MDAnalysis code that builds the backbone (N, CA, C; Angstrom):
import MDAnalysis as mda
import numpy as np

u = mda.Universe.empty(651, n_residues=217, atom_resindex=np.repeat(np.arange(217), 3), trajectory=True)
u.add_TopologyAttr("name", ["N", "CA", "C"] * 217)
u.add_TopologyAttr("resid", np.arange(1, 218))
u.add_TopologyAttr("resname", ["MET", "ASN", "ASP", "GLU", "LYS", "LEU", "ARG", "PHE", "PRO", "PRO", "LEU", "ASP", "VAL", "LEU", "MET", "VAL", "GLY", "LEU", "TRP", "SER", "GLY", "LEU", "VAL", "PHE", "GLY", "LEU", "ILE", "GLU", "VAL", "GLY", "ILE", "VAL", "ARG", "LEU", "GLN", "LEU", "LEU", "GLY", "SER", "LYS", "LYS", "PHE", "THR", "PHE", "MET", "SER", "PRO", "ASP", "PHE", "PRO", "TRP", "MET", "THR", "PRO", "VAL", "ALA", "ASP", "THR", "ILE", "LEU", "LEU", "LEU", "THR", "GLY", "GLY", "VAL", "ILE", "VAL", "LEU", "VAL", "VAL", "ALA", "TRP", "LEU", "LEU", "ARG", "GLY", "ARG", "ILE", "GLY", "TRP", "ARG", "VAL", "ALA", "ILE", "SER", "THR", "TYR", "GLY", "PHE", "LEU", "ALA", "ILE", "ILE", "SER", "ILE", "LEU", "TYR", "ARG", "PHE", "PRO", "SER", "VAL", "ASP", "HIS", "ARG", "ALA", "TRP", "GLY", "LEU", "VAL", "ALA", "ALA", "GLY", "PHE", "SER", "LEU", "GLN", "LEU", "ALA", "ARG", "TRP", "ILE", "GLY", "PRO", "ARG", "ARG", "PRO", "ALA", "PHE", "GLN", "GLN", "MET", "VAL", "ARG", "ARG", "ASN", "LEU", "PRO", "TRP", "VAL", "VAL", "GLY", "LEU", "VAL", "LEU", "GLY", "ALA", "GLY", "LEU", "GLY", "ARG", "HIS", "ALA", "LEU", "LEU", "ALA", "TRP", "GLN", "GLU", "ARG", "ARG", "GLY", "LEU", "ALA", "ALA", "LEU", "PRO", "GLU", "ALA", "ALA", "PRO", "GLY", "ALA", "PRO", "ASN", "VAL", "LEU", "LEU", "LEU", "ILE", "ILE", "LEU", "ASP", "THR", "VAL", "ARG", "SER", "LEU", "ASP", "LEU", "THR", "CYS", "MET", "ASP", "THR", "ILE", "ALA", "ARG", "ARG", "LEU", "ARG", "SER", "SER", "ASN", "ALA", "SER", "PRO", "ASN", "ALA", "VAL", "SER", "SER", "SER", "ILE", "THR", "ARG"])
u.atoms.positions = np.array([
    [87.819, 72.835, 77.246],
    [87.170, 74.031, 76.717],
    [87.964, 74.540, 75.525],
    [87.278, 74.931, 74.485],
    [87.924, 75.322, 73.243],
    [88.655, 76.639, 73.414],
    [89.899, 76.669, 72.968],
    [90.701, 77.886, 73.082],
    [90.159, 79.002, 72.206],
    [89.419, 78.660, 71.132],
    [88.855, 79.678, 70.257],
    [87.905, 80.588, 71.016],
    [87.211, 80.068, 72.033],
    [86.244, 80.861, 72.772],
    [86.885, 81.623, 73.925],
    [88.178, 81.453, 74.119],
    [88.847, 82.074, 75.249],
    [89.934, 83.033, 74.786],
    [89.646, 83.739, 73.723],
    [90.596, 84.711, 73.219],
    [90.175, 86.112, 73.642],
    [91.153, 86.998, 73.823],
    [90.814, 88.361, 74.194],
    [91.630, 89.315, 73.337],
    [91.181, 90.554, 73.215],
    [91.805, 91.490, 72.264],
    [93.212, 91.881, 72.691],
    [93.980, 92.449, 71.738],
    [95.370, 92.823, 72.026],
    [95.519, 93.770, 73.210],
    [94.575, 94.705, 73.385],
    [94.685, 95.639, 74.501],
    [94.671, 94.901, 75.836],
    [93.836, 93.875, 75.950],
    [93.799, 93.083, 77.174],
    [95.089, 92.289, 77.356],
    [95.675, 91.827, 76.249],
    [96.944, 91.103, 76.331],
    [98.018, 92.010, 76.922],
    [98.106, 93.243, 76.443],
    [99.106, 94.177, 76.945],
    [98.807, 94.597, 78.377],
    [97.541, 94.743, 78.713],
    [97.182, 95.127, 80.076],
    [97.573, 94.031, 81.066],
    [97.328, 92.776, 80.701],
    [97.736, 91.660, 81.552],
    [99.253, 91.601, 81.660],
    [99.956, 91.894, 80.560],
    [101.410, 91.924, 80.602],
    [101.939, 93.015, 81.511],
    [101.305, 94.186, 81.463],
    [101.706, 95.284, 82.347],
    [101.510, 94.910, 83.810],
    [100.345, 94.371, 84.114],
    [100.052, 93.963, 85.499],
    [101.007, 92.860, 85.961],
    [101.221, 91.870, 85.118],
    [102.090, 90.746, 85.492],
    [103.525, 91.205, 85.705],
    [104.020, 92.078, 84.837],
    [105.388, 92.556, 84.984],
    [105.594, 93.315, 86.287],
    [104.647, 94.176, 86.639],
    [104.770, 94.941, 87.876],
    [104.658, 94.041, 89.099],
    [103.712, 93.107, 89.087],
    [103.514, 92.232, 90.248],
    [104.722, 91.319, 90.454],
    [105.166, 90.664, 89.400],
    [106.317, 89.779, 89.527],
    [107.586, 90.568, 89.829],
    [107.669, 91.810, 89.348],
    [108.811, 92.650, 89.691],
    [108.848, 92.980, 91.171],
    [107.679, 93.274, 91.759],
    [107.625, 93.522, 93.200],
    [107.979, 92.267, 93.987],
    [107.544, 91.114, 93.488],
    [107.934, 89.849, 94.140],
    [109.439, 89.667, 94.082],
    [110.034, 90.005, 92.953],
    [111.489, 89.892, 92.810],
    [112.209, 90.819, 93.783],
    [111.686, 92.029, 93.961],
    [112.277, 92.965, 94.925],
    [112.232, 92.367, 96.332],
    [111.105, 91.762, 96.699],
    [110.999, 91.130, 98.005],
    [111.982, 89.991, 98.182],
    [112.180, 89.201, 97.144],
    [113.131, 88.087, 97.222],
    [114.548, 88.599, 97.446],
    [114.926, 89.641, 96.728],
    [116.268, 90.198, 96.884],
    [116.455, 90.759, 98.287],
    [115.434, 91.415, 98.812],
    [115.515, 91.950, 100.175],
    [115.743, 90.821, 101.176],
    [115.041, 89.734, 101.020],
    [115.208, 88.601, 101.931],
    [116.604, 87.989, 101.797],
    [117.117, 87.932, 100.579],
    [118.464, 87.402, 100.380],
    [119.516, 88.265, 101.065],
    [119.315, 89.569, 101.053],
    [120.289, 90.468, 101.662],
    [120.259, 90.406, 103.182],
    [119.132, 90.012, 103.754],
    [119.033, 89.938, 105.211],
    [120.017, 88.922, 105.787],
    [120.185, 87.807, 105.112],
    [121.084, 86.775, 105.605],
    [122.446, 86.786, 104.964],
    [122.758, 87.817, 104.191],
    [124.045, 87.871, 103.502],
    [125.056, 88.642, 104.339],
    [126.298, 88.153, 104.357],
    [127.381, 88.817, 105.069],
    [128.257, 89.634, 104.125],
    [127.921, 89.635, 102.869],
    [128.709, 90.362, 101.895],
    [128.242, 91.807, 101.806],
    [129.198, 92.681, 101.496],
    [128.858, 94.076, 101.260],
    [128.177, 94.192, 99.896],
    [126.948, 94.693, 99.893],
    [126.176, 94.806, 98.657],
    [125.577, 96.197, 98.574],
    [125.908, 96.913, 97.522],
    [125.315, 98.226, 97.307],
    [124.019, 98.069, 96.528],
    [122.947, 98.651, 97.055],
    [121.659, 98.606, 96.382],
    [121.229, 100.025, 96.064],
    [121.010, 100.287, 94.808],
    [120.587, 101.615, 94.383],
    [119.225, 101.958, 94.970],
    [119.009, 103.207, 95.347],
    [117.677, 103.605, 95.827],
    [116.599, 103.462, 94.763],
    [117.009, 103.319, 93.505],
    [116.048, 103.135, 92.421],
    [115.664, 101.677, 92.204],
    [116.320, 100.766, 92.919],
    [116.066, 99.341, 92.712],
    [114.594, 98.953, 92.921],
    [113.890, 99.451, 93.965],
    [112.508, 99.001, 94.193],
    [111.543, 99.315, 93.056],
    [111.833, 100.354, 92.258],
    [110.918, 100.642, 91.149],
    [111.503, 100.252, 89.793],
    [112.841, 100.239, 89.690],
    [113.428, 99.882, 88.406],
    [113.247, 98.399, 88.087],
    [113.266, 97.543, 89.116],
    [113.079, 96.113, 88.869],
    [111.687, 95.811, 88.315],
    [110.594, 96.306, 88.922],
    [109.279, 96.082, 88.300],
    [109.178, 96.655, 86.893],
    [109.772, 97.814, 86.668],
    [109.716, 98.405, 85.324],
    [110.478, 97.533, 84.326],
    [111.650, 97.027, 84.734],
    [112.424, 96.165, 83.839],
    [111.670, 94.875, 83.528],
    [111.037, 94.273, 84.549],
    [110.257, 93.060, 84.308],
    [109.055, 93.346, 83.406],
    [108.469, 94.511, 83.587],
    [107.328, 94.880, 82.734],
    [107.753, 95.014, 81.278],
    [108.900, 95.646, 81.052],
    [109.404, 95.774, 79.678],
    [109.662, 94.394, 79.082],
    [110.244, 93.501, 79.886],
    [110.519, 92.151, 79.399],
    [109.233, 91.430, 79.014],
    [108.235, 91.476, 79.887],
    [106.986, 90.763, 79.610],
    [106.215, 91.395, 78.461],
    [106.190, 92.717, 78.407],
    [105.478, 93.369, 77.307],
    [106.162, 93.096, 75.972],
    [107.474, 92.980, 75.969],
    [108.173, 92.613, 74.738],
    [107.713, 91.238, 74.257],
    [107.635, 90.293, 75.202],
    [107.118, 88.978, 74.839],
    [105.688, 89.032, 74.348],
    [104.867, 89.871, 74.999],
    [103.476, 90.007, 74.566],
    [103.360, 90.590, 73.173],
    [104.181, 91.587, 72.864],
    [104.144, 92.197, 71.530],
    [104.568, 91.180, 70.474],
    [105.587, 90.372, 70.787],
    [106.024, 89.349, 69.834],
    [104.899, 88.354, 69.566],
    [104.200, 87.945, 70.621],
    [103.080, 87.020, 70.448],
    [101.989, 87.653, 69.587],
    [101.713, 88.936, 69.818],
    [100.687, 89.619, 69.026],
    [101.100, 89.717, 67.556],
    [102.366, 90.000, 67.300],
    [102.835, 90.103, 65.909],
    [102.720, 88.747, 65.210],
    [103.116, 87.685, 65.921],
    [103.012, 86.345, 65.338],
    [101.548, 86.002, 65.063],
    [100.666, 86.337, 65.989],
    [99.239, 86.069, 65.788],
    [98.696, 86.867, 64.605],
    [99.174, 88.110, 64.441],
    [98.712, 88.922, 63.311],
    [99.200, 88.332, 61.997],
    [100.448, 87.868, 61.977],
    [100.971, 87.252, 60.754],
    [100.212, 85.982, 60.404],
    [99.718, 85.301, 61.424],
    [98.938, 84.082, 61.187],
    [97.468, 84.373, 60.945],
    [97.140, 85.686, 60.905],
    [95.769, 86.131, 60.611],
    [94.766, 85.557, 61.622],
    [95.146, 85.615, 62.871],
    [94.221, 85.159, 63.910],
    [94.376, 85.985, 65.157],
    [93.318, 86.021, 65.944],
    [93.400, 86.709, 67.217],
    [94.273, 85.910, 68.182],
    [94.677, 86.598, 69.249],
    [95.595, 85.959, 70.173],
    [94.839, 85.047, 71.138],
    [95.377, 83.871, 71.373],
    [94.785, 82.955, 72.335],
    [95.304, 83.232, 73.732],
    [94.451, 83.146, 74.715],
    [94.840, 83.478, 76.082],
    [95.915, 82.532, 76.591],
    [95.871, 81.270, 76.176],
    [96.866, 80.314, 76.663],
    [98.282, 80.709, 76.238],
    [98.417, 81.164, 75.001],
    [99.741, 81.549, 74.507],
    [100.249, 82.773, 75.266],
    [99.385, 83.762, 75.467],
    [99.798, 84.989, 76.152],
    [100.163, 84.721, 77.606],
    [99.294, 84.015, 78.325],
    [99.547, 83.740, 79.740],
    [100.795, 82.874, 79.907],
    [100.952, 81.876, 79.049],
    [102.137, 81.020, 79.133],
    [103.411, 81.814, 78.877],
    [103.369, 82.739, 77.920],
    [104.544, 83.568, 77.635],
    [104.891, 84.444, 78.818],
    [103.887, 85.105, 79.401],
    [104.134, 85.964, 80.555],
    [104.661, 85.151, 81.739],
    [104.060, 83.999, 81.996],
    [104.511, 83.176, 83.109],
    [105.932, 82.687, 82.924],
    [106.275, 82.292, 81.712],
    [107.625, 81.799, 81.425],
    [108.660, 82.892, 81.663],
    [108.432, 84.083, 81.114],
    [109.400, 85.168, 81.257],
    [109.499, 85.640, 82.707],
    [108.373, 85.654, 83.413],
    [108.389, 86.111, 84.810],
    [109.205, 85.167, 85.685],
    [109.033, 83.870, 85.518],
    [109.775, 82.912, 86.325],
    [111.259, 82.923, 85.970],
    [111.583, 83.111, 84.705],
    [112.990, 83.213, 84.308],
    [113.658, 84.394, 85.010],
    [112.953, 85.529, 85.071],
    [113.531, 86.712, 85.715],
    [113.721, 86.499, 87.209],
    [112.848, 85.732, 87.849],
    [112.994, 85.452, 89.279],
    [114.112, 84.438, 89.516],
    [114.185, 83.397, 88.686],
    [115.238, 82.391, 88.844],
    [116.620, 82.981, 88.625],
    [116.692, 84.093, 87.930],
    [117.979, 84.764, 87.732],
    [118.585, 85.189, 89.065],
    [117.740, 85.376, 90.069],
    [118.214, 85.772, 91.392],
    [118.764, 84.593, 92.188],
    [118.711, 83.407, 91.633],
    [119.220, 82.220, 92.312],
    [120.313, 81.586, 91.441],
    [121.518, 82.145, 91.477],
    [122.585, 81.648, 90.601],
    [122.996, 80.218, 90.909],
    [122.674, 79.714, 92.108],
    [123.054, 78.342, 92.446],
    [122.219, 77.312, 91.695],
    [121.067, 77.740, 91.180],
    [120.221, 76.833, 90.405],
    [120.827, 76.645, 89.017],
    [120.888, 75.414, 88.572],
    [121.433, 75.101, 87.253],
    [120.642, 75.851, 86.179],
    [121.359, 76.569, 85.347],
    [120.697, 77.360, 84.310],
    [119.888, 76.492, 83.353],
    [120.296, 75.258, 83.177],
    [119.546, 74.374, 82.277],
    [118.186, 74.017, 82.860],
    [118.049, 74.151, 84.182],
    [116.774, 73.846, 84.816],
    [115.812, 75.021, 84.767],
    [116.336, 76.212, 84.476],
    [115.470, 77.380, 84.433],
    [114.325, 77.201, 83.432],
    [114.679, 76.756, 82.246],
    [113.666, 76.601, 81.202],
    [112.607, 75.580, 81.571],
    [113.012, 74.456, 82.176],
    [112.051, 73.428, 82.560],
    [111.104, 73.923, 83.643],
    [111.680, 74.586, 84.657],
    [110.849, 75.108, 85.743],
    [109.899, 76.180, 85.219],
    [110.413, 77.095, 84.405],
    [109.578, 78.176, 83.870],
    [108.492, 77.632, 82.953],
    [108.822, 76.641, 82.120],
    [107.824, 76.066, 81.215],
    [106.730, 75.349, 82.000],
    [107.118, 74.576, 83.010],
    [106.118, 73.890, 83.816],
    [105.209, 74.846, 84.546],
    [105.787, 75.909, 85.120],
    [104.971, 76.886, 85.829],
    [104.015, 77.595, 84.884],
    [104.506, 78.004, 83.721],
    [103.665, 78.754, 82.790],
    [102.501, 77.909, 82.282],
    [102.736, 76.636, 82.031],
    [101.652, 75.769, 81.569],
    [100.603, 75.565, 82.662],
    [101.049, 75.361, 83.904],
    [100.112, 75.198, 85.005],
    [99.354, 76.489, 85.283],
    [100.025, 77.621, 85.120],
    [99.362, 78.910, 85.324],
    [98.263, 79.129, 84.295],
    [98.556, 78.843, 83.026],
    [97.535, 78.990, 81.982],
    [96.379, 78.036, 82.212],
    [96.660, 76.821, 82.663],
    [95.603, 75.852, 82.930],
    [94.736, 76.290, 84.107],
    [95.351, 76.894, 85.120],
    [94.593, 77.309, 86.305],
    [93.733, 78.536, 86.012],
    [94.251, 79.474, 85.201],
    [93.506, 80.697, 84.913],
    [92.372, 80.423, 83.927],
    [92.487, 79.368, 83.131],
    [91.497, 79.083, 82.093],
    [90.058, 79.199, 82.540],
    [89.597, 78.411, 83.504],
    [88.197, 78.490, 83.907],
    [87.850, 79.788, 84.633],
    [88.868, 80.521, 85.039],
    [88.651, 81.743, 85.816],
    [89.004, 82.987, 85.027],
    [89.060, 82.862, 83.706],
    [89.517, 83.973, 82.878],
    [88.722, 85.252, 83.064],
    [87.376, 85.258, 83.043],
    [86.651, 86.531, 83.235],
    [86.960, 87.182, 84.577],
    [86.998, 86.370, 85.634],
    [87.305, 86.930, 86.945],
    [88.742, 87.450, 87.006],
    [89.659, 86.744, 86.330],
    [91.050, 87.174, 86.316],
    [91.202, 88.509, 85.604],
    [90.555, 88.673, 84.450],
    [90.636, 89.937, 83.724],
    [90.014, 91.073, 84.520],
    [88.930, 90.788, 85.192],
    [88.300, 91.821, 86.024],
    [89.213, 92.220, 87.181],
    [89.884, 91.241, 87.788],
    [90.811, 91.523, 88.872],
    [91.976, 92.366, 88.389],
    [92.486, 92.065, 87.193],
    [93.594, 92.839, 86.632],
    [93.168, 94.284, 86.410],
    [92.005, 94.508, 85.815],
    [91.526, 95.871, 85.575],
    [91.324, 96.635, 86.880],
    [90.848, 95.945, 87.900],
    [90.562, 96.611, 89.164],
    [91.829, 96.934, 89.938],
    [92.827, 96.068, 89.880],
    [94.024, 96.238, 90.698],
    [95.175, 96.941, 89.988],
    [95.110, 97.053, 88.668],
    [96.225, 97.642, 87.934],
    [96.559, 99.060, 88.400],
    [95.584, 99.958, 88.591],
    [95.945, 101.305, 89.075],
    [96.655, 101.277, 90.423],
    [96.259, 100.378, 91.313],
    [96.892, 100.292, 92.621],
    [98.328, 99.776, 92.506],
    [98.542, 98.816, 91.622],
    [99.897, 98.282, 91.435],
    [100.807, 99.349, 90.832],
    [100.307, 100.070, 89.838],
    [101.088, 101.159, 89.244],
    [101.402, 102.220, 90.295],
    [100.401, 102.571, 91.114],
    [100.620, 103.547, 92.170],
    [101.642, 103.087, 93.191],
    [101.645, 101.790, 93.487],
    [102.613, 101.255, 94.444],
    [104.036, 101.378, 93.917],
    [104.223, 101.061, 92.646],
    [105.558, 101.152, 92.053],
    [106.010, 102.616, 91.978],
    [105.114, 103.501, 91.561],
    [105.459, 104.922, 91.517],
    [105.757, 105.459, 92.912],
    [104.965, 105.018, 93.895],
    [105.203, 105.457, 95.261],
    [106.532, 104.975, 95.797],
    [106.915, 103.753, 95.419],
    [108.207, 103.225, 95.863],
    [109.357, 104.054, 95.313],
    [109.232, 104.490, 94.065],
    [110.294, 105.297, 93.471],
    [110.307, 106.723, 93.983],
    [109.152, 107.400, 93.909],
    [109.077, 108.792, 94.344],
    [109.267, 108.920, 95.844],
    [108.712, 107.961, 96.604],
    [108.843, 108.024, 98.054],
    [110.277, 107.872, 98.506],
    [111.018, 106.983, 97.869],
    [112.415, 106.781, 98.245],
    [113.229, 108.031, 97.983],
    [113.043, 108.650, 96.816],
    [113.797, 109.856, 96.503],
    [113.377, 111.016, 97.411],
    [112.097, 111.091, 97.744],
    [111.649, 112.138, 98.662],
    [112.265, 111.953, 100.041],
    [112.366, 110.706, 100.497],
    [112.980, 110.434, 101.797],
    [114.452, 110.808, 101.794],
    [115.174, 110.462, 100.723],
    [116.584, 110.809, 100.639],
    [116.786, 112.317, 100.613],
    [115.926, 113.036, 99.881],
    [116.039, 114.498, 99.826],
    [115.757, 115.112, 101.193],
    [114.768, 114.574, 101.895],
    [114.447, 115.087, 103.233],
    [115.579, 114.814, 104.215],
    [116.178, 113.634, 104.162],
    [117.291, 113.308, 105.041],
    [118.499, 114.194, 104.756],
    [118.727, 114.494, 103.464],
    [119.848, 115.359, 103.108],
    [119.632, 116.778, 103.633],
    [118.431, 117.310, 103.458],
    [118.137, 118.649, 103.960],
    [118.235, 118.698, 105.476],
    [117.766, 117.658, 106.129],
    [117.830, 117.617, 107.591],
    [119.273, 117.548, 108.079],
    [120.102, 116.746, 107.397],
    [121.502, 116.656, 107.773],
    [122.237, 117.970, 107.576],
    [121.970, 118.654, 106.454],
    [122.626, 119.931, 106.203],
    [122.171, 120.996, 107.195],
    [120.887, 120.953, 107.561],
    [120.382, 121.934, 108.521],
    [120.982, 121.733, 109.902],
    [121.369, 120.493, 110.221],
    [121.931, 120.205, 111.554],
    [123.398, 120.574, 111.664],
    [124.057, 120.846, 110.545],
    [125.476, 121.195, 110.583],
    [125.661, 122.605, 111.133],
    [126.676, 122.810, 111.947],
    [126.938, 124.171, 112.443],
    [127.473, 125.051, 111.328],
    [127.227, 126.330, 111.464],
    [127.719, 127.254, 110.457],
    [129.238, 127.370, 110.553],
    [129.865, 127.503, 109.403],
    [131.319, 127.618, 109.367],
    [131.759, 128.955, 109.944],
    [132.915, 128.934, 110.554],
    [133.473, 130.171, 111.102],
    [133.864, 131.114, 109.974],
    [133.794, 132.399, 110.215],
    [134.191, 133.356, 109.155],
    [135.632, 133.141, 108.718],
    [135.829, 133.079, 107.424],
    [137.160, 132.894, 106.886],
    [137.665, 131.469, 106.903],
    [136.816, 130.507, 107.330],
    [137.259, 129.109, 107.372],
    [137.435, 128.592, 105.944],
    [138.518, 127.841, 105.694],
    [138.740, 127.336, 104.320],
    [137.794, 126.185, 103.997],
    [137.493, 126.037, 102.732],
    [136.713, 124.897, 102.270],
    [137.629, 123.690, 102.142],
    [137.219, 122.564, 102.710],
    [138.033, 121.357, 102.731],
    [137.301, 120.257, 101.970],
    [137.993, 119.648, 101.038],
    [137.439, 118.530, 100.279],
    [138.200, 117.268, 100.653],
    [137.492, 116.282, 101.188],
    [138.088, 115.005, 101.562],
    [137.748, 113.986, 100.491],
    [138.767, 113.498, 99.818],
    [138.582, 112.545, 98.733],
    [139.173, 111.206, 99.155],
    [138.328, 110.184, 99.203],
    [138.764, 108.842, 99.561],
    [138.618, 107.949, 98.335],
    [139.705, 107.317, 97.943],
    [139.697, 106.422, 96.797],
    [139.859, 104.996, 97.291],
    [138.912, 104.147, 96.947],
    [138.974, 102.739, 97.321],
    [139.550, 101.972, 96.129],
    [140.816, 101.585, 96.246],
    [141.449, 100.938, 95.105],
    [141.255, 99.424, 95.118],
    [140.917, 98.842, 96.263],
    [140.731, 97.400, 96.348],
    [139.549, 97.121, 97.265],
    [138.614, 96.325, 96.796],
    [137.435, 95.972, 97.577],
    [137.458, 94.479, 97.817],
    [137.478, 94.075, 99.080],
    [137.437, 92.661, 99.391],
    [136.019, 92.136, 99.240],
    [135.867, 90.821, 99.269],
    [134.554, 90.218, 99.070],
    [133.644, 90.422, 100.255],
    [134.191, 90.537, 101.483],
    [133.344, 90.625, 102.662],
    [133.289, 92.028, 103.244],
    [134.326, 92.834, 103.099],
    [134.306, 94.182, 103.642],
    [135.312, 95.040, 102.902],
    [135.459, 96.267, 103.351],
    [136.334, 97.225, 102.704],
    [137.562, 97.433, 103.587],
    [138.728, 97.044, 103.098],
    [139.938, 97.107, 103.910],
    [140.233, 98.539, 104.357],
    [140.178, 99.447, 103.419],
    [140.517, 100.835, 103.734],
    [139.569, 101.394, 104.781],
    [138.275, 101.175, 104.605],
    [137.293, 101.709, 105.534],
    [137.400, 101.039, 106.890],
    [137.728, 99.752, 106.924],
    [137.938, 99.063, 108.201],
    [139.091, 99.702, 108.964],
    [140.178, 99.989, 108.260],
    [141.346, 100.591, 108.903],
    [141.018, 101.973, 109.448],
    [140.310, 102.761, 108.644],
    [139.929, 104.104, 109.086],
    [139.027, 104.023, 110.314],
    [138.083, 103.116, 110.306],
    [137.170, 102.998, 111.440],
    [137.914, 102.608, 112.707],
    [138.876, 101.705, 112.586],
    [139.646, 101.307, 113.772],
    [140.491, 102.457, 114.296],
    [141.071, 103.237, 113.373],
    [141.890, 104.370, 113.805],
    [141.034, 105.433, 114.497],
    [139.843, 105.674, 113.974],
    [138.978, 106.696, 114.562],
    [138.460, 106.274, 115.929],
    [138.276, 104.967, 116.121],
    [137.812, 104.497, 117.417],
    [138.929, 104.460, 118.445],
    [140.160, 104.537, 117.991],
    [141.291, 104.506, 118.903],
    [141.395, 105.818, 119.666],
    [141.811, 105.737, 120.911],
    [141.928, 106.944, 121.735],
    [143.023, 107.867, 121.250],
    [143.969, 107.326, 120.501],
    [145.082, 108.128, 120.001],
    [144.874, 108.577, 118.565],
    [143.640, 108.502, 118.083],
    [143.378, 108.872, 116.693],
    [143.715, 110.339, 116.469],
    [144.253, 110.634, 115.318],
    [144.611, 112.011, 114.968],
    [144.444, 112.182, 113.472],
    [144.420, 113.423, 112.998],
    [144.322, 113.617, 111.530],
    [145.446, 112.946, 110.777],
    [146.657, 112.939, 111.349],
    [147.772, 112.286, 110.661],
    [147.548, 110.783, 110.545],
    [146.967, 110.170, 111.626],
    [146.708, 108.727, 111.590],
    [145.667, 108.408, 110.529],
    [144.616, 109.220, 110.463],
    [143.578, 108.987, 109.463],
    [144.142, 109.164, 108.061],
    [144.970, 110.212, 107.866],
    [145.584, 110.418, 106.561],
    [146.482, 109.255, 106.183],
    [147.206, 108.731, 107.156],
    [148.067, 107.583, 106.886],
    [147.247, 106.383, 106.504],
    [146.076, 106.175, 107.128],
    [145.213, 105.037, 106.803],
    [144.709, 105.127, 105.383],
    [144.425, 106.340, 104.953],
    [143.864, 106.508, 103.614],
    [144.927, 106.267, 102.541],
    [146.138, 106.720, 102.797],
    [147.160, 106.639, 101.768],
    [147.851, 105.285, 101.703],
    [147.622, 104.386, 102.681],
    [148.268, 103.067, 102.642],
    [147.647, 102.191, 101.578],
])
């Protein structure tokens, strides 16, 4: 089928890029979650990770889409769907393969190129249905990403308020105490300082002096 008959306007190119970035970003979030389930390493994950990753992937894909549109404009032609879909597929797979550092970086390009070409070939005969699906599902995907971000922060705020409400009121004239813990060395599997403190607190002979000694060692 002739590629000339399968071109769509720039707005559709950007809309497909927005949808693809959010969808592949959510897939990336799921992959990272699965990786952490079987990991024994201490890993801090920001509460913003579930929404920042889709947004970052969207920016990456839309940047590629804008570059393709600029090149097409300089060539005085409309954008071909194969070029746009292949670009989005290539960048999306590269961003996912980044989560697998054990994979040879030289293989990233080959895998991403093969996937993007097969994706463009598969969507070709289904282009009208694909564009209709993107238009129909885009609001739901955007809502899901926004809900992941706003919902997480709302949950954290609710947990904080609940925790503060459960604290007993301070006695009149009680001094304000600030406990500052500095972690100067972090091991690959756990935190030495925190391990020591936890063992001291679980000990029947634990005392403020013992805890203070654990912190200052």
